[in-house]
C-alpha positions as CSV (number, residue, x, y, z in Angstrom):
1,M,2.2,25.1,7.5
2,A,-0.6,23.5,9.4
3,A,0.0,20.5,11.6
4,G,-0.5,17.3,9.7
5,S,-0.1,19.1,6.3
6,K,1.4,16.9,3.6
7,N,2.6,19.8,1.5
8,T,6.4,19.6,1.4
9,G,6.8,22.8,-0.5
10,K,7.6,21.1,-3.8
11,N,4.2,21.8,-5.3
12,R,3.2,24.9,-3.5
13,Q,1.3,27.6,-5.3
14,L,3.6,30.4,-6.4
15,V,1.0,32.7,-7.8
16,K,-2.3,33.2,-5.9
17,G,-5.3,32.3,-8.1
18,A,-3.2,30.4,-10.7
19,H,-4.6,27.0,-9.7
20,Q,-8.1,27.9,-10.9
21,A,-6.7,29.3,-14.2
22,L,-4.6,26.2,-14.8
23,D,-7.6,24.0,-14.0
24,N,-9.7,25.9,-16.5
25,M,-6.9,25.6,-19.1
26,K,-6.7,21.8,-18.5
27,Y,-10.4,21.2,-19.1
28,E,-10.5,23.6,-22.1
29,I,-7.7,21.5,-23.7
30,A,-9.4,18.3,-22.8
31,A,-12.6,19.5,-24.5
32,E,-10.6,20.5,-27.6
33,F,-9.3,16.9,-27.7
34,N,-12.9,15.6,-27.2
35,L,-11.9,13.8,-24.0
36,P,-14.8,12.7,-21.7
37,V,-13.8,14.7,-18.6
38,Y,-15.6,17.7,-17.3
39,Q,-14.9,20.4,-14.7
40,G,-16.5,19.4,-11.5
41,S,-15.9,15.7,-12.1
42,E,-13.6,15.7,-9.0
43,D,-10.6,15.4,-11.3
44,Y,-11.1,11.7,-11.9
45,W,-9.3,11.0,-15.1
46,G,-8.8,7.3,-14.5
47,D,-10.8,6.2,-17.5
48,L,-8.4,8.0,-19.9
49,T,-5.2,6.6,-21.3
50,S,-1.9,7.9,-20.1
51,A,-1.3,9.1,-23.7
52,D,-4.4,11.3,-23.6
53,C,-3.4,12.7,-20.2
54,G,0.1,13.4,-21.5
55,R,-1.4,15.1,-24.5
56,V,-3.3,17.5,-22.3
57,G,-0.2,18.1,-20.1
58,G,2.0,18.6,-23.1
59,E,-0.4,21.1,-24.7
60,M,-0.7,23.0,-21.4
61,T,3.1,23.2,-21.2
62,K,3.3,24.4,-24.8
63,R,0.7,27.1,-24.2
64,L,2.3,28.3,-20.9
65,I,5.7,28.6,-22.6
66,A,4.1,30.6,-25.4
67,M,2.5,32.9,-22.9
68,A,5.8,33.4,-21.1
69,E,7.6,34.1,-24.3
70,N,5.0,36.7,-25.3
71,S,5.3,38.3,-21.9
72,L,9.1,38.5,-22.1
73,A,9.0,39.8,-25.7
74,N,6.5,42.5,-24.8
75,K,8.4,44.0,-21.9
């Protein structure tokens, strides 16, 4: 860890490249919900309600669980 780094290890990336894929998923879901946020907007979601942000996070979680279940079932 670099000197001055604030990463405590709690939110470290476990799979290389996953951050971009998750970011893409987040904005795809936001678009499906017709939310006025767009990739490249520097992640400013301050104009959205917490309920809308929670809907996006909840849908991401639901989809990630479905992906994991499919992966486990197909092994």
